[in-house]
All heavy atoms as an XYZ file, in Angstrom:
667
protein
N      -4.738      0.954    -11.791
C      -6.056      0.633    -11.338
C      -6.966      1.820    -11.656
O      -6.565      2.959    -11.492
C      -6.068      0.340     -9.851
C      -5.047     -0.659     -9.318
S      -5.077     -2.437     -9.648
C      -6.474     -2.855    -10.537
N      -8.168      1.532    -12.047
C      -9.109      2.556    -12.494
C      -9.377      3.591    -11.401
O      -9.682      3.248    -10.268
C     -10.415      1.904    -12.918
N      -9.231      4.863    -11.745
C      -9.529      5.957    -10.837
C      -8.440      6.282     -9.838
O      -8.519      7.267     -9.132
N      -7.408      5.475     -9.770
C      -6.326      5.696     -8.802
C      -5.456      6.853     -9.252
O      -5.084      6.957    -10.401
C      -5.491      4.423     -8.692
C      -4.259      4.592     -7.817
C      -3.432      3.343     -7.802
N      -2.655      3.253     -9.040
C      -1.642      2.436     -9.219
N      -1.299      1.593     -8.287
N      -0.992      2.424    -10.360
N      -5.136      7.745     -8.318
C      -4.181      8.824     -8.568
C      -2.930      8.528     -7.751
O      -3.016      8.314     -6.554
C      -4.742     10.168     -8.107
C      -5.941     10.650     -8.867
C      -6.442     11.956     -8.279
O      -5.626     12.784     -7.826
O      -7.665     12.125     -8.259
N      -1.773      8.513     -8.400
C      -0.528      8.197     -7.703
C       0.544      9.220     -8.041
O       0.766      9.520     -9.203
C      -0.042      6.805     -8.096
C       1.213      6.374     -7.390
C       1.595      4.948     -7.818
N       2.944      4.638     -7.419
C       4.031      4.878     -8.132
N       3.944      5.438     -9.318
N       5.217      4.564     -7.677
N       1.181      9.775     -7.007
C       2.297     10.708     -7.181
C       3.515     10.135     -6.495
O       3.464      9.794     -5.311
C       1.965     12.065     -6.554
C       0.922     12.831     -7.327
C       0.586     14.166     -6.701
N       1.763     14.909     -6.278
C       1.740     15.816     -5.301
N       0.633     16.082     -4.652
N       2.839     16.449     -4.970
N       4.615     10.025     -7.215
C       5.872      9.522     -6.651
C       6.586     10.669     -5.943
O       7.315     11.436     -6.556
C       6.737      8.930     -7.753
N       6.378     10.807     -4.646
C       6.948     11.913     -3.883
C       8.441     11.759     -3.662
O       9.165     12.755     -3.540
C       6.243     12.035     -2.528
C       4.724     12.223     -2.575
C       4.163     12.272     -1.168
C       4.354     13.475     -3.355
N       8.945     10.534     -3.577
C      10.369     10.306     -3.336
C      11.263     10.746     -4.476
O      12.448     11.024     -4.270
N      10.717     10.815     -5.693
C      11.517     11.213     -6.856
C      12.113     12.609     -6.689
O      13.239     12.866     -7.125
C      10.680     11.167     -8.130
C      10.305      9.750     -8.543
O      10.778      8.781     -7.884
O       9.530      9.609     -9.505
N      11.375     13.504     -6.044
C      11.856     14.882     -5.872
C      13.120     14.936     -5.012
O      13.882     15.900     -5.086
C      10.762     15.738     -5.236
N      13.340     13.899     -4.205
C      14.504     13.862     -3.324
C      15.583     12.903     -3.808
O      16.584     12.684     -3.132
C      14.065     13.478     -1.909
C      13.027     14.414     -1.354
C      11.697     14.066     -1.373
C      13.393     15.655     -0.857
C      10.732     14.933     -0.883
C      12.436     16.530     -0.367
C      11.108     16.174     -0.378
N      15.369     12.296     -4.973
C      16.345     11.371     -5.525
C      16.416     10.041     -4.777
O      17.435      9.366     -4.825
N      15.358      9.667     -4.070
C      15.364      8.409     -3.326
C      15.388      7.226     -4.288
O      14.617      7.188     -5.242
C      14.131      8.305     -2.427
C      13.972      9.394     -1.366
C      12.697      9.164     -0.564
C      15.178      9.436     -0.451
N      16.286      6.290     -4.046
C      16.392      5.122     -4.928
C      16.195      3.797     -4.192
O      15.942      2.782     -4.805
C      17.771      5.087     -5.618
O      18.788      5.059     -4.623
C      17.958      6.300     -6.523
N      16.331      3.786     -2.857
C      16.174      2.554     -2.095
C      14.862      2.483     -1.326
O      14.557      1.467     -0.718
C      17.332      2.374     -1.112
C      18.631      2.135     -1.836
O      18.674      1.398     -2.813
N      19.686      2.772     -1.382
N      14.129      3.564     -1.305
C      12.869      3.608     -0.566
C      11.915      4.506     -1.340
O      12.195      5.670     -1.566
C      13.112      4.158      0.847
C      11.888      4.155      1.702
C      11.483      2.992      2.324
C      11.142      5.301      1.893
C      10.359      2.970      3.122
C      10.009      5.293      2.685
C       9.620      4.126      3.307
N      10.784      3.965     -1.751
C       9.817      4.753     -2.504
C       8.812      5.425     -1.583
O       8.397      4.851     -0.579
N       8.446      6.643     -1.904
C       7.409      7.357     -1.164
C       6.375      7.810     -2.179
O       6.691      8.561     -3.107
C       7.983      8.583     -0.411
C       6.876      9.308      0.331
C       9.094      8.163      0.528
N       5.153      7.324     -2.021
C       4.085      7.651     -2.966
C       2.865      8.160     -2.230
O       2.567      7.708     -1.119
C       3.679      6.406     -3.760
C       4.834      5.850     -4.552
O       5.365      6.515     -5.425
N       5.233      4.637     -4.239
N       2.151      9.077     -2.845
C       0.844      9.515     -2.365
C      -0.171      8.938     -3.334
O      -0.130      9.229     -4.533
C       0.754     11.042     -2.340
C      -0.609     11.616     -1.976
C      -1.022     11.202     -0.568
C      -0.581     13.135     -2.107
N      -1.043      8.090     -2.827
C      -2.035      7.434     -3.679
C      -3.425      7.781     -3.183
O      -3.719      7.643     -1.991
C      -1.846      5.901     -3.652
O      -0.509      5.602     -4.060
C      -2.817      5.210     -4.586
N      -4.271      8.238     -4.090
C      -5.671      8.535     -3.767
C      -6.541      7.514     -4.494
O      -6.349      7.273     -5.684
C      -6.048      9.941     -4.211
C      -5.326     11.018     -3.462
C      -5.758     12.397     -3.963
N      -5.016     13.429     -3.287
C      -5.431     14.036     -2.185
N      -6.580     13.709     -1.653
N      -4.703     14.971     -1.623
N      -7.493      6.957     -3.745
C      -8.397      5.955     -4.311
C      -9.825      6.454     -4.271
O     -10.268      6.978     -3.248
C      -8.322      4.658     -3.496
C      -6.962      3.995     -3.360
C      -7.073      2.798     -2.429
C      -6.460      3.562     -4.712
N     -10.586      6.252     -5.343
C     -12.007      6.582     -5.291
C     -12.725      5.511     -4.481
O     -12.191      4.409     -4.278
C     -12.426      6.535     -6.763
C     -11.507      5.534     -7.372
C     -10.199      5.715     -6.652
N     -13.940      5.781     -3.974
C     -14.688      4.746     -3.262
C     -14.791      3.482     -4.113
O     -15.067      3.535     -5.309
C     -16.066      5.387     -3.050
C     -15.765      6.853     -2.993
C     -14.655      7.051     -4.005
N     -14.496      2.339     -3.496
C     -14.530      1.066     -4.203
C     -13.275      0.765     -4.995
O     -13.138     -0.308     -5.566
N     -12.306      1.711     -5.037
C     -11.087      1.536     -5.830
C     -10.042      0.711     -5.115
O     -10.072      0.546     -3.898
N      -9.099      0.185     -5.889
C      -7.969     -0.574     -5.353
C      -6.682      0.138     -5.717
O      -6.567      0.703     -6.802
C      -7.933     -1.987     -5.951
C      -9.070     -2.868     -5.524
S      -8.886     -4.556     -6.122
C      -8.945     -4.339     -7.885
N      -5.694      0.077     -4.823
C      -4.413      0.711     -5.134
C      -3.564     -0.184     -6.015
O      -2.719      0.286     -6.755
C      -3.646      1.048     -3.853
O      -3.249     -0.129     -3.195
N      -3.769     -1.507     -5.911
C      -2.983     -2.462     -6.689
C      -3.669     -3.821     -6.628
O      -4.496     -4.063     -5.755
C      -1.569     -2.576     -6.129
N      -3.276     -4.697     -7.540
C      -3.709     -6.076     -7.433
C      -2.976     -6.711     -6.263
O      -1.937     -6.221     -5.827
C      -3.405     -6.829     -8.729
C      -4.155     -6.338     -9.964
C      -3.672     -7.092    -11.191
C      -5.653     -6.500     -9.784
N      -3.478     -7.801     -5.762
C      -2.834     -8.495     -4.650
C      -1.418     -8.882     -5.068
O      -1.223     -9.458     -6.139
C      -3.660     -9.719     -4.298
C      -3.389    -10.235     -2.945
C      -4.454    -11.223     -2.575
N      -3.943    -12.037     -1.516
C      -4.576    -12.245     -0.392
N      -5.765    -11.739     -0.206
N      -4.031    -12.991      0.533
N      -0.425     -8.550     -4.234
C       0.960     -8.711     -4.646
C       1.910     -8.793     -3.454
O       1.509     -8.555     -2.319
C       1.375     -7.546     -5.540
C       1.421     -6.234     -4.815
N       0.284     -5.527     -4.459
C       2.468     -5.507     -4.357
C       0.634     -4.413     -3.834
N       1.955     -4.379     -3.748
N       3.167     -9.105     -3.728
C       4.265     -9.005     -2.762
C       5.438     -8.338     -3.482
O       5.440     -8.226     -4.699
C       4.726    -10.383     -2.241
O       5.203    -11.154     -3.342
C       3.613    -11.122     -1.548
N       6.423     -7.904     -2.709
C       7.644     -7.337     -3.277
C       8.811     -8.249     -2.926
O       8.881     -8.782     -1.827
C       7.922     -5.938     -2.707
C       6.901     -4.925     -3.101
N       6.948     -4.263     -4.296
C       5.799     -4.479     -2.465
C       5.917     -3.428     -4.377
N       5.203     -3.549     -3.274
N       9.728     -8.406     -3.847
C      10.895     -9.255     -3.605
C      11.921     -8.584     -2.692
O      12.529     -9.233     -1.865
C      11.567     -9.627     -4.923
C      10.729    -10.558     -5.784
S      10.352    -12.117     -4.959
C      11.971    -12.855     -4.891
N      12.150     -7.283     -2.844
C      13.228     -6.632     -2.091
C      12.804     -5.354     -1.375
O      13.618     -4.744     -0.695
C      14.392     -6.327     -3.019
C      14.994     -7.577     -3.619
C      16.355     -7.296     -4.215
N      16.929     -8.499     -4.776
C      17.647     -9.381     -4.091
N      17.877     -9.208     -2.839
N      18.127    -10.447     -4.693
N      11.585     -4.918     -1.546
C      11.143     -3.679     -0.912
C      10.069     -3.960      0.125
O       9.092     -4.636     -0.161
C      10.537     -2.726     -1.947
C      11.477     -2.295     -3.027
C      10.751     -1.506     -4.111
O       9.548     -1.755     -4.338
O      11.378     -0.659     -4.719
N      10.267     -3.444      1.338
C       9.197     -3.449      2.316
C       8.203     -2.377      1.886
O       8.536     -1.491      1.088
C       9.734     -3.111      3.709
C      10.673     -4.172      4.260
O      10.593     -5.338      3.819
O      11.484     -3.832      5.135
N       7.000     -2.449      2.412
C       6.017     -1.426      2.064
C       5.381     -0.901      3.337
O       5.063     -1.658      4.254
C       4.939     -1.978      1.131
C       4.032     -0.899      0.610
C       3.382     -1.243     -0.711
O       3.828     -2.175     -1.385
O       2.418     -0.555     -1.066
N       5.214      0.430      3.392
C       4.614      1.107      4.533
C       3.404      1.883      4.016
O       3.506      2.596      3.014
C       5.633      2.067      5.161
C       5.081      2.854      6.311
C       4.992      2.279      7.567
C       4.658      4.158      6.134
C       4.485      3.005      8.635
C       4.149      4.886      7.192
C       4.065      4.312      8.454
N       2.293      1.734      4.684
C       1.053      2.409      4.283
C       0.596      3.273      5.446
O       0.473      2.781      6.576
C      -0.045      1.376      3.938
C       0.424      0.465      2.813
C      -1.348      2.074      3.595
C      -0.423     -0.780      2.643
N       0.368      4.570      5.191
C      -0.136      5.491      6.213
C      -1.422      6.105      5.675
O      -1.450      6.610      4.553
C       0.895      6.585      6.521
C       0.406      7.546      7.575
C       0.460      7.189      8.920
C      -0.130      8.772      7.226
C      -0.016      8.052      9.889
C      -0.601      9.638      8.192
C      -0.552      9.283      9.530
O      -1.027     10.134     10.493
N      -2.463      6.082      6.465
C      -3.769      6.570      6.026
C      -3.950      8.030      6.440
O      -3.877      8.367      7.619
C      -4.909      5.703      6.620
C      -4.671      4.230      6.327
C      -6.266      6.183      6.101
C      -4.470      3.880      4.870
N      -4.202      8.889      5.441
C      -4.429     10.311      5.684
C      -5.923     10.587      5.832
O      -6.349     11.305      6.728
C      -3.837     11.168      4.545
C      -2.318     10.983      4.504
C      -4.206     12.638      4.717
C      -1.656     11.628      3.314
N      -6.722     10.016      4.934
C      -8.177     10.202      5.019
C      -8.867      8.989      4.407
O      -8.263      8.204      3.689
C      -8.617     11.480      4.320
C      -8.360     11.502      2.824
C      -8.770     12.812      2.164
O      -8.471     13.888      2.712
O      -9.384     12.734      1.090
N     -10.140      8.834      4.720
C     -10.903      7.701      4.208
C     -10.735      6.483      5.101
O     -10.050      6.526      6.131
N     -11.373      5.391      4.711
C     -11.331      4.160      5.493
C     -11.105      2.957      4.580
O     -12.017      2.190      4.303
C     -12.614      4.010      6.298
C     -12.765      5.112      7.326
C     -13.959      4.934      8.238
O     -14.686      3.928      8.110
O     -14.160      5.805      9.089
N      -9.851      2.784      4.112
C      -9.545      1.650      3.234
C      -9.488      0.341      4.013
O      -9.468      0.329      5.247
C      -8.176      1.997      2.669
C      -7.554      2.814      3.745
C      -8.679      3.607      4.348
N      -9.447     -0.749      3.280
C      -9.350     -2.083      3.866
C      -8.103     -2.747      3.305
O      -7.891     -2.760      2.094
C     -10.601     -2.914      3.518
C     -11.842     -2.266      4.117
C     -10.442     -4.351      4.025
C     -13.138     -2.870      3.646
N      -7.278     -3.284      4.187
C      -6.082     -4.021      3.781
C      -6.438     -5.498      3.755
O      -6.849     -6.062      4.769
C      -4.937     -3.762      4.763
C      -3.626     -4.470      4.449
C      -3.046     -3.966      3.131
C      -2.639     -4.271      5.578
N      -6.286     -6.136      2.581
C      -6.637     -7.543      2.408
C      -5.362     -8.380      2.406
O      -4.459     -8.133      1.617
C      -7.408     -7.762      1.085
C      -7.751     -9.230      0.893
C      -8.665     -6.910      1.053
N      -5.277     -9.357      3.314
C      -4.144    -10.287      3.378
C      -4.693    -11.701      3.534
O      -5.909    -11.894      3.626
C      -3.214     -9.979      4.578
O      -3.926    -10.247      5.785
C      -2.729     -8.539      4.572
N      -3.810    -12.685      3.601
C      -4.251    -14.064      3.836
C      -4.939    -14.206      5.184
O      -5.724    -15.130      5.395
C      -3.073    -15.032      3.768
C      -2.599    -15.233      2.343
O      -3.224    -14.796      1.387
N      -1.467    -15.897      2.205
N      -4.645    -13.324      6.125
C      -5.258    -13.366      7.450
C      -6.669    -12.793      7.452
O      -7.378    -12.907      8.436
C      -4.389    -12.619      8.450
N      -7.066    -12.142      6.363
C      -8.406    -11.555      6.277
C      -8.356    -10.094      5.896
O      -7.400     -9.630      5.286
N      -9.393     -9.376      6.275
C      -9.505     -7.954      5.945
C      -9.307     -7.122      7.205
O      -9.911     -7.410      8.241
C     -10.869     -7.659      5.343
C     -11.111     -8.386      4.039
C     -12.415     -7.985      3.387
O     -13.162     -7.156      3.898
N     -12.694     -8.573      2.247
N      -8.469     -6.092      7.092
C      -8.199     -5.197      8.207
C      -8.642     -3.795      7.834
O      -8.058     -3.180      6.941
C      -6.692     -5.180      8.556
O      -6.263     -6.514      8.829
C      -6.412     -4.287      9.753
N      -9.694     -3.274      8.474
C     -10.101     -1.900      8.189
C      -9.082     -0.910      8.758
O      -8.558     -1.106      9.851
C     -11.453     -1.758      8.892
C     -11.667     -2.981      9.690
C     -10.555     -3.939      9.422
N      -8.781      0.114      7.995
C      -7.858      1.164      8.419
C      -8.616      2.486      8.457
O      -9.667      2.616      7.837
C      -6.676      1.251      7.459
C      -5.844     -0.028      7.306
C      -4.819      0.140      6.187
C      -5.171     -0.404      8.603
N      -8.079      3.460      9.164
C      -8.698      4.788      9.224
C      -7.601      5.825      9.370
O      -6.444      5.469      9.626
C      -9.717      4.853     10.353
C      -9.154      4.676     11.722
C     -10.259      4.715     12.790
N      -9.691      4.718     14.108
C      -9.277      3.638     14.760
N      -9.384      2.452     14.212
N      -8.763      3.748     15.957
N      -7.915      7.103      9.220
C      -6.889      8.136      9.303
C      -6.052      8.022     10.579
O      -6.578      7.776     11.667
C      -7.689      9.435      9.276
C      -8.909      9.075      8.485
C      -9.234      7.664      8.908
N      -4.738      8.147     10.399
C      -3.808      8.068     11.508
C      -3.250      6.670     11.734
O      -2.273      6.513     12.457
N      -3.839      5.653     11.124
C      -3.335      4.289     11.257
C      -2.336      4.000     10.143
O      -2.339      4.643      9.102
C      -4.468      3.271     11.199
C      -5.438      3.265     12.377
C      -6.482      2.164     12.186
C      -4.703      3.050     13.688
N      -1.491      3.007     10.378
C      -0.530      2.604      9.366
C      -0.409      1.090      9.350
O      -0.873      0.402     10.261
C       0.828      3.253      9.607
S       1.555      2.839     11.194
N       0.194      0.578      8.290
C       0.436     -0.853      8.140
C       1.776     -1.021      7.459
O       2.191     -0.181      6.663
C      -0.670     -1.497      7.306
N       2.465     -2.095      7.783
C       3.741     -2.399      7.156
C       3.743     -3.833      6.658
O       3.175     -4.715      7.299
N       4.360     -4.045      5.494
C       4.446     -5.379      4.906
C       5.902     -5.606      4.518
O       6.493     -4.807      3.794
C       3.535     -5.502      3.665
C       3.606     -6.902      3.090
C       2.101     -5.125      4.008
N       6.494     -6.700      5.005
C       7.886     -7.009      4.697
C       8.018     -7.572      3.289
O       7.102     -8.209      2.774
C       8.438     -8.027      5.682
C       8.580     -7.499      7.079
C       9.172     -8.541      8.004
O       8.994     -9.726      7.812
N       9.881     -8.079      9.019
N       9.203     -7.368      2.707
C       9.489     -7.930      1.385
C       9.644     -9.436      1.490
O       9.717     -9.995      2.583
C      10.769     -7.318      0.816
O      11.887     -7.839      1.501
N       9.737    -10.087      0.352
C       9.928    -11.540      0.309
C      11.389    -11.929      0.421
O      11.711    -13.106      0.408
C       9.372    -12.096     -1.000
C       7.875    -12.035     -1.076
C       7.373    -12.587     -2.369
N       7.868    -13.949     -2.548
C       7.546    -14.731     -3.550
N       6.727    -14.301     -4.472
N       8.046    -15.942     -3.658
N      12.300    -10.984      0.525
C      13.723    -11.283      0.537
C      14.050    -12.242      1.690
O      13.979    -11.885      2.847
C      14.543     -9.997      0.664
C      16.011    -10.200      0.496
C      16.535    -10.485     -0.752
C      16.868    -10.128      1.578
C      17.896    -10.670     -0.922
C      18.225    -10.315      1.424
C      18.732    -10.594      0.162
N      14.379    -13.484      1.367
C      14.729    -14.468      2.365
C      13.560    -15.113      3.074
O      13.726    -15.925      3.951
N      12.337    -14.767      2.712
C      11.153    -15.352      3.341
C       9.952    -15.209      2.409
O      10.051    -14.617      1.362
C      10.889    -14.709      4.690
C      10.784    -13.211      4.631
C      10.936    -12.592      6.011
N      10.854    -11.163      5.956
C      11.836    -10.358      5.577
N      12.974    -10.841      5.210
N      11.678     -9.059      5.559
N       8.831    -15.739      2.790
C       7.638    -15.687      1.943
C       6.446    -15.111      2.694
O       5.595    -15.853      3.167
C       7.288    -17.075      1.444
C       8.213    -17.568      0.367
C       7.629    -18.790     -0.268
N       6.395    -18.467     -0.955
C       6.267    -18.350     -2.262
N       7.296    -18.540     -3.037
N       5.110    -18.071     -2.804
N       6.368    -13.784      2.823
C       5.174    -13.219      3.453
C       3.982    -13.354      2.510
O       4.151    -13.512      1.299
C       5.549    -11.748      3.656
C       6.520    -11.470      2.582
C       7.297    -12.761      2.384
N       2.786    -13.309      3.044
C       1.606    -13.434      2.189
C       1.401    -12.195      1.327
O       1.836    -11.104      1.688
C       0.462    -13.595      3.183
C       0.955    -12.945      4.423
C       2.444    -13.159      4.438
N       0.746    -12.358      0.193
C       0.412    -11.190     -0.631
C      -0.622    -10.319      0.077
O      -1.329    -10.775      0.965
C      -0.155    -11.807     -1.913
C      -0.600    -13.164     -1.524
C       0.259    -13.596     -0.387
N      -0.717     -9.078     -0.332
C      -1.663     -8.150      0.262
C      -2.251     -7.251     -0.802
O      -1.742     -7.149     -1.914
C      -0.973     -7.307      1.346
C       0.122     -6.439      0.788
C      -0.126     -5.139      0.446
C       1.385     -6.960      0.546
C       0.871     -4.356     -0.114
C       2.377     -6.203      0.005
C       2.116     -4.889     -0.312
O       3.097     -4.114     -0.876
N      -3.344     -6.569     -0.453
C      -4.028     -5.709     -1.415
C      -4.764     -4.619     -0.669
O      -5.763     -4.889     -0.009
C      -5.017     -6.529     -2.232
C      -5.856     -5.713     -3.183
C      -6.919     -6.570     -3.835
O      -7.512     -7.420     -3.181
N      -7.154     -6.354     -5.094
N      -4.302     -3.362     -0.728
C      -5.065     -2.273     -0.122
C      -6.182     -1.831     -1.066
O      -5.981     -1.731     -2.271
C      -4.048     -1.154      0.038
C      -2.720     -1.743     -0.304
C      -2.978     -2.935     -1.140
N      -7.367     -1.607     -0.535
C      -8.436     -1.026     -1.344
C      -9.348     -0.203     -0.468
O      -9.333     -0.304      0.753
C      -9.215     -2.093     -2.125
C     -10.036     -3.021     -1.290
N     -11.335     -2.767     -0.989
C      -9.722     -4.192     -0.699
C     -11.810     -3.745     -0.242
N     -10.853     -4.627     -0.046
N     -10.136      0.654     -1.090
C     -11.005      1.563     -0.352
C     -12.425      1.052     -0.398
O     -12.948      0.694     -1.438
C     -10.932      2.967     -0.956
C     -11.724      3.963     -0.166
C     -11.406      5.367     -0.574
N     -12.334      6.261      0.079
C     -12.471      7.512     -0.239
N     -11.749      8.028     -1.201
N     -13.343      8.262      0.393
N     -13.058      1.056      0.765
C     -14.452      0.590      0.871
C     -15.398      1.572      0.232
O     -15.113      2.710      0.047
C     -14.812      0.393      2.339
């Protein structure tokens, strides 16, 4: 995604079953297209800024110190989601 900076922090520890990434978004930027994962849950923790998490339920504003979790599709069909920065 344009302007997105992403660092795979888990690689330094050899993590293979759980990814840890630091992603920085410019104002108006998106971290990814709307998507789901087949086998990986996803955890989002906000360090700074006020991004918006977009799901089928609507838009959820986030702020520093808040987090969000999205389950994988393994054995079920959760809705797709899309984090982006306002």
